[in-house]
A tleap script that builds the chain and sets N, CA, C and O, in Angstrom:
source leaprc.protein.ff14SB
mol = sequence {
  NMET LEU GLN LEU LEU GLY GLU GLY CYS SER
  ASN ARG GLU LEU ALA GLU ARG LEU PHE LEU
  THR ARG LYS THR VAL GLU HIE HIE VAL HIE
  ASN VAL LEU VAL LYS LEU GLY LEU ARG ASN
  ARG ALA GLU ALA ALA ALA TYR ALA VAL ARG
  HIE LEU ARG PRO GLU ARG ALA THR CGLY
}
set mol.1.N position { 20.965 92.853 231.768 }
set mol.1.CA position { 20.345 94.134 231.545 }
set mol.1.C position { 19.230 94.375 232.552 }
set mol.1.O position { 19.078 95.493 233.044 }
set mol.2.N position { 18.451 93.353 232.865 }
set mol.2.CA position { 17.356 93.511 233.819 }
set mol.2.C position { 17.885 93.923 235.189 }
set mol.2.O position { 17.271 94.739 235.875 }
set mol.3.N position { 19.006 93.368 235.579 }
set mol.3.CA position { 19.619 93.743 236.858 }
set mol.3.C position { 19.928 95.239 236.885 }
set mol.3.O position { 19.657 95.913 237.879 }
set mol.4.N position { 20.489 95.754 235.801 }
set mol.4.CA position { 20.825 97.174 235.729 }
set mol.4.C position { 19.566 98.037 235.685 }
set mol.4.O position { 19.550 99.127 236.257 }
set mol.5.N position { 18.523 97.574 235.024 }
set mol.5.CA position { 17.248 98.295 235.055 }
set mol.5.C position { 16.726 98.354 236.486 }
set mol.5.O position { 16.201 99.376 236.929 }
set mol.6.N position { 16.877 97.252 237.192 }
set mol.6.CA position { 16.444 97.197 238.585 }
set mol.6.C position { 17.217 98.150 239.477 }
set mol.6.O position { 16.707 98.607 240.500 }
set mol.7.N position { 18.436 98.445 239.091 }
set mol.7.CA position { 19.248 99.405 239.834 }
set mol.7.C position { 18.906 100.844 239.467 }
set mol.7.O position { 19.425 101.786 240.066 }
set mol.8.N position { 18.030 101.007 238.478 }
set mol.8.CA position { 17.595 102.340 238.090 }
set mol.8.C position { 18.473 103.033 237.070 }
set mol.8.O position { 18.423 104.256 236.939 }
set mol.9.N position { 19.275 102.274 236.346 }
set mol.9.CA position { 20.163 102.867 235.341 }
set mol.9.C position { 19.363 103.436 234.173 }
set mol.9.O position { 18.377 102.849 233.729 }
set mol.10.N position { 19.805 104.578 233.694 }
set mol.10.CA position { 19.208 105.177 232.498 }
set mol.10.C position { 19.760 104.465 231.263 }
set mol.10.O position { 20.705 103.682 231.359 }
set mol.11.N position { 19.165 104.743 230.112 }
set mol.11.CA position { 19.682 104.157 228.871 }
set mol.11.C position { 21.128 104.583 228.650 }
set mol.11.O position { 21.949 103.779 228.209 }
set mol.12.N position { 21.440 105.814 228.947 }
set mol.12.CA position { 22.816 106.300 228.790 }
set mol.12.C position { 23.778 105.507 229.686 }
set mol.12.O position { 24.853 105.099 229.247 }
set mol.13.N position { 23.379 105.297 230.941 }
set mol.13.CA position { 24.218 104.530 231.866 }
set mol.13.C position { 24.358 103.081 231.416 }
set mol.13.O position { 25.441 102.503 231.498 }
set mol.14.N position { 23.266 102.500 230.943 }
set mol.14.CA position { 23.328 101.128 230.432 }
set mol.14.C position { 24.290 101.042 229.251 }
set mol.14.O position { 25.110 100.127 229.178 }
set mol.15.N position { 24.187 101.986 228.337 }
set mol.15.CA position { 25.053 101.989 227.161 }
set mol.15.C position { 26.523 102.068 227.571 }
set mol.15.O position { 27.364 101.357 227.022 }
set mol.16.N position { 26.826 102.930 228.530 }
set mol.16.CA position { 28.215 103.071 228.978 }
set mol.16.C position { 28.716 101.806 229.656 }
set mol.16.O position { 29.836 101.366 229.397 }
set mol.17.N position { 27.904 101.223 230.514 }
set mol.17.CA position { 28.320 100.012 231.239 }
set mol.17.C position { 28.472 98.801 230.330 }
set mol.17.O position { 29.354 97.966 230.536 }
set mol.18.N position { 27.605 98.710 229.319 }
set mol.18.CA position { 27.588 97.533 228.450 }
set mol.18.C position { 28.341 97.735 227.138 }
set mol.18.O position { 28.409 96.833 226.303 }
set mol.19.N position { 28.902 98.926 226.972 }
set mol.19.CA position { 29.658 99.251 225.755 }
set mol.19.C position { 28.804 99.081 224.502 }
set mol.19.O position { 29.227 98.482 223.513 }
set mol.20.N position { 27.586 99.627 224.574 }
set mol.20.CA position { 26.642 99.603 223.462 }
set mol.20.C position { 26.220 101.031 223.149 }
set mol.20.O position { 26.461 101.944 223.938 }
set mol.21.N position { 25.592 101.218 221.998 }
set mol.21.CA position { 25.043 102.532 221.696 }
set mol.21.C position { 23.722 102.689 222.452 }
set mol.21.O position { 23.096 101.703 222.842 }
set mol.22.N position { 23.311 103.937 222.650 }
set mol.22.CA position { 22.042 104.190 223.332 }
set mol.22.C position { 20.879 103.614 222.528 }
set mol.22.O position { 19.915 103.116 223.110 }
set mol.23.N position { 20.956 103.676 221.215 }
set mol.23.CA position { 19.891 103.132 220.368 }
set mol.23.C position { 19.766 101.617 220.558 }
set mol.23.O position { 18.657 101.088 220.636 }
set mol.24.N position { 20.888 100.934 220.631 }
set mol.24.CA position { 20.874 99.483 220.870 }
set mol.24.C position { 20.254 99.181 222.225 }
set mol.24.O position { 19.459 98.251 222.358 }
set mol.25.N position { 20.615 99.961 223.219 }
set mol.25.CA position { 20.051 99.776 224.564 }
set mol.25.C position { 18.540 99.992 224.532 }
set mol.25.O position { 17.794 99.230 225.148 }
set mol.26.N position { 18.083 101.020 223.823 }
set mol.26.CA position { 16.643 101.264 223.719 }
set mol.26.C position { 15.926 100.042 223.165 }
set mol.26.O position { 14.868 99.660 223.667 }
set mol.27.N position { 16.491 99.428 222.137 }
set mol.27.CA position { 15.883 98.226 221.556 }
set mol.27.C position { 15.872 97.076 222.557 }
set mol.27.O position { 14.867 96.379 222.696 }
set mol.28.N position { 16.983 96.879 223.249 }
set mol.28.CA position { 17.058 95.787 224.223 }
set mol.28.C position { 16.081 96.003 225.375 }
set mol.28.O position { 15.410 95.062 225.799 }
set mol.29.N position { 15.996 97.219 225.881 }
set mol.29.CA position { 15.063 97.514 226.968 }
set mol.29.C position { 13.636 97.239 226.497 }
set mol.29.O position { 12.855 96.608 227.210 }
set mol.30.N position { 13.303 97.704 225.317 }
set mol.30.CA position { 11.967 97.447 224.766 }
set mol.30.C position { 11.696 95.945 224.698 }
set mol.30.O position { 10.630 95.485 225.105 }
set mol.31.N position { 12.659 95.186 224.183 }
set mol.31.CA position { 12.476 93.738 224.048 }
set mol.31.C position { 12.315 93.058 225.399 }
set mol.31.O position { 11.519 92.127 225.526 }
set mol.32.N position { 13.052 93.503 226.407 }
set mol.32.CA position { 12.910 92.945 227.757 }
set mol.32.C position { 11.499 93.205 228.280 }
set mol.32.O position { 10.851 92.305 228.814 }
set mol.33.N position { 11.030 94.436 228.123 }
set mol.33.CA position { 9.687 94.782 228.597 }
set mol.33.C position { 8.619 93.934 227.900 }
set mol.33.O position { 7.709 93.416 228.547 }
set mol.34.N position { 8.738 93.796 226.581 }
set mol.34.CA position { 7.761 93.005 225.830 }
set mol.34.C position { 7.814 91.548 226.259 }
set mol.34.O position { 6.773 90.943 226.515 }
set mol.35.N position { 8.990 90.984 226.341 }
set mol.35.CA position { 9.134 89.560 226.664 }
set mol.35.C position { 8.565 89.236 228.046 }
set mol.35.O position { 7.987 88.169 228.253 }
set mol.36.N position { 8.733 90.165 228.988 }
set mol.36.CA position { 8.250 89.921 230.350 }
set mol.36.C position { 6.821 90.428 230.568 }
set mol.36.O position { 6.255 90.246 231.645 }
set mol.37.N position { 6.241 91.060 229.551 }
set mol.37.CA position { 4.880 91.570 229.675 }
set mol.37.C position { 4.775 92.756 230.616 }
set mol.37.O position { 3.777 92.912 231.319 }
set mol.38.N position { 5.804 93.590 230.630 }
set mol.38.CA position { 5.845 94.751 231.519 }
set mol.38.C position { 5.560 96.011 230.724 }
set mol.38.O position { 5.835 96.075 229.526 }
set mol.39.N position { 5.002 97.021 231.398 }
set mol.39.CA position { 4.601 98.239 230.701 }
set mol.39.C position { 5.657 99.331 230.707 }
set mol.39.O position { 5.663 100.184 229.819 }
set mol.40.N position { 6.548 99.324 231.689 }
set mol.40.CA position { 7.514 100.416 231.782 }
set mol.40.C position { 8.718 100.010 232.627 }
set mol.40.O position { 8.777 98.903 233.163 }
set mol.41.N position { 9.672 100.927 232.733 }
set mol.41.CA position { 10.903 100.664 233.473 }
set mol.41.C position { 10.648 100.451 234.959 }
set mol.41.O position { 11.353 99.682 235.612 }
set mol.42.N position { 9.646 101.130 235.488 }
set mol.42.CA position { 9.322 100.959 236.908 }
set mol.42.C position { 8.884 99.522 237.188 }
set mol.42.O position { 9.291 98.926 238.186 }
set mol.43.N position { 8.055 98.972 236.307 }
set mol.43.CA position { 7.649 97.579 236.462 }
set mol.43.C position { 8.840 96.649 236.295 }
set mol.43.O position { 8.931 95.631 236.982 }
set mol.44.N position { 9.750 96.983 235.394 }
set mol.44.CA position { 10.945 96.174 235.193 }
set mol.44.C position { 11.816 96.197 236.450 }
set mol.44.O position { 12.366 95.168 236.841 }
set mol.45.N position { 11.940 97.353 237.075 }
set mol.45.CA position { 12.733 97.464 238.297 }
set mol.45.C position { 12.111 96.620 239.406 }
set mol.45.O position { 12.820 95.910 240.119 }
set mol.46.N position { 10.796 96.695 239.550 }
set mol.46.CA position { 10.108 95.898 240.568 }
set mol.46.C position { 10.276 94.404 240.284 }
set mol.46.O position { 10.516 93.614 241.197 }
set mol.47.N position { 10.149 94.030 239.021 }
set mol.47.CA position { 10.330 92.624 238.626 }
set mol.47.C position { 11.741 92.153 238.979 }
set mol.47.O position { 11.923 91.057 239.509 }
set mol.48.N position { 12.724 92.981 238.684 }
set mol.48.CA position { 14.116 92.620 238.958 }
set mol.48.C position { 14.333 92.416 240.452 }
set mol.48.O position { 15.010 91.473 240.861 }
set mol.49.N position { 13.765 93.289 241.258 }
set mol.49.CA position { 13.931 93.163 242.714 }
set mol.49.C position { 13.299 91.871 243.202 }
set mol.49.O position { 13.869 91.180 244.046 }
set mol.50.N position { 12.133 91.543 242.681 }
set mol.50.CA position { 11.442 90.325 243.124 }
set mol.50.C position { 12.112 89.044 242.642 }
set mol.50.O position { 12.139 88.049 243.366 }
set mol.51.N position { 12.652 89.061 241.426 }
set mol.51.CA position { 13.104 87.806 240.812 }
set mol.51.C position { 14.614 87.632 240.727 }
set mol.51.O position { 15.083 86.509 240.540 }
set mol.52.N position { 15.372 88.679 240.854 }
set mol.52.CA position { 16.821 88.548 240.694 }
set mol.52.C position { 17.590 88.682 241.990 }
set mol.52.O position { 18.798 88.449 242.022 }
set mol.53.N position { 16.923 89.046 243.034 }
set mol.53.CA position { 17.598 89.224 244.325 }
set mol.53.C position { 17.967 87.862 244.894 }
set mol.53.O position { 17.110 86.985 245.007 }
set mol.54.N position { 19.241 87.673 245.255 }
set mol.54.CA position { 19.617 86.376 245.847 }
set mol.54.C position { 18.952 86.176 247.199 }
set mol.54.O position { 18.717 87.128 247.944 }
set mol.55.N position { 18.660 84.945 247.493 }
set mol.55.CA position { 18.058 84.610 248.789 }
set mol.55.C position { 19.028 84.968 249.907 }
set mol.55.O position { 20.240 84.796 249.779 }
set mol.56.N position { 18.481 85.460 250.986 }
set mol.56.CA position { 19.324 85.794 252.135 }
set mol.56.C position { 19.820 84.516 252.800 }
set mol.56.O position { 19.075 83.553 252.980 }
set mol.57.N position { 21.070 84.538 253.149 }
set mol.57.CA position { 21.648 83.382 253.842 }
set mol.57.C position { 21.160 83.391 255.293 }
set mol.57.O position { 21.112 84.437 255.941 }
set mol.58.N position { 20.812 82.242 255.769 }
set mol.58.CA position { 20.396 82.153 257.166 }
set mol.58.C position { 21.524 81.543 257.962 }
set mol.58.O position { 22.309 80.735 257.466 }
set mol.59.N position { 21.579 81.945 259.177 }
set mol.59.CA position { 22.621 81.327 259.988 }
set mol.59.C position { 23.097 82.256 260.956 }
set mol.59.O position { 23.985 81.928 261.744 }
savepdb mol mol.pdb
quit
């Protein structure tokens, strides 16, 4: 879910991609924000970019 938040997906888009209701997605998004100590979706997106991006291959 954090990856999709990082991509800027709305709750509606998350619900469609994950086959969940929008209400369920709202709860999950809230729980992700609380667990990570983030205030909003923008902070979640920034967190996702910093922590979920694979390292670039060198060579």
